[in-house]
C-alpha positions in Angstrom: 0.0 0.0 0.0 2.8 2.4 1.0 6.3 2.1 -0.3 7.9 -0.3 -2.6 9.1 -3.9 -1.8 12.8 -4.3 -1.6 14.4 -7.5 -3.0 16.0 -9.4 -0.2 17.4 -12.2 -2.2 20.8 -13.2 -0.7 20.5 -10.6 2.1 19.9 -10.9 5.8 16.8 -13.0 6.7 15.5 -10.4 9.2 15.0 -7.9 6.4 12.8 -10.2 4.3 9.8 -8.4 2.9 11.1 -5.0 3.8 9.7 -1.9 2.1 11.2 1.4 1.3 9.2 4.6 1.4 9.7 7.9 -0.3 9.2 11.1 1.6 5.8 11.4 -0.2 4.9 7.9 0.9 5.8 8.7 4.5 3.8 12.0 4.4 0.8 10.3 3.0 1.0 7.4 5.4 1.3 9.7 8.4 -1.6 11.8 7.3 -3.8 8.8 6.5 -2.9 7.3 9.9 -3.8 10.5 11.8 -7.1 10.8 9.8 -8.0 7.1 10.5 -7.2 7.6 14.2 -9.5 10.6 14.3 -12.3 8.6 12.6 -11.8 5.8 15.2 -12.1 8.3 18.1 -15.3 9.7 16.5 -16.8 6.2 16.1 -15.8 5.2 19.6 -17.7 8.3 20.8 -20.8 7.3 18.8 -20.6 3.8 20.2 -20.3 5.1 23.7 -23.4 7.3 23.2 -25.3 4.3 22.0 -24.1 2.2 24.9 -25.1 5.0 27.3 -28.6 5.2 25.8 -29.1 1.4 26.1 -27.8 1.2 29.7 -30.0 4.1 30.8 -33.0 2.3 29.3 -32.0 -0.9 31.0 -31.7 1.0 34.4 -35.1 2.5 33.9 -36.5 -0.9 33.1 -34.6 -2.5 36.0 -33.3 -5.2 33.8 -29.8 -6.5 32.9 -30.8 -8.0 29.5 -32.7 -6.9 26.4 -33.7 -8.7 23.2 -33.4 -6.9 19.9 -34.0 -8.8 16.7 -31.2 -11.4 16.8 -29.2 -9.6 19.5 -29.2 -10.2 23.2 -27.9 -7.2 25.1 -26.5 -7.8 28.6 -25.3 -5.4 31.2 -24.3 -7.2 34.3 -22.2 -6.5 37.3 -19.2 -8.7 38.2 -16.4 -8.7 40.7 -12.6 -9.1 40.2 -9.7 -9.4 42.5 -6.4 -7.7 41.8 -3.3 -7.2 43.8 -2.9 -3.7 45.2 0.6 -3.1 44.1 0.9 0.3 45.7 0.1 -1.1 49.1 2.3 -4.2 48.5 5.3 -2.0 47.5 4.7 0.1 50.7 4.2 -2.7 53.1 6.4 -5.4 51.7 8.9 -3.7 49.3 11.3 -6.7 49.2 8.5 -9.1 48.2 7.1 -6.6 45.6 10.6 -6.2 44.1 11.1 -10.0 44.0 7.9 -10.5 42.0 8.0 -7.4 39.9 8.5 -8.2 36.2 9.9 -5.6 33.9 8.9 -5.6 30.3 9.9 -3.5 27.4 7.5 -2.1 24.7 7.6 0.4 21.9 5.1 3.2 21.6 4.1 4.3 18.1 2.7 7.8 17.7 2.4 10.5 15.1 2.2 14.0 16.5 
């Protein structure tokens, strides 16, 4: 879609399928990415508004499920249990350090 496939015949395996992009490709890809992210945020807002309307209706009807054509809509409470890491680090810092796992990630963003 963006860029041009680079031949990797006889080259490093980790570069297989690599593409090169011109400055125009990069500019278009960055703009398209930002535009699509904006559309996603807009659609997420619309979805949240629909969800709010449905859950308000369910509250008013004092129900946790609705039927709509072929859909069953459920809104139910549930409980979870999680470790309070802030308290654990405060009360038992050695234990917290022993079981703390560090991971590395990369963040992609276009500003």
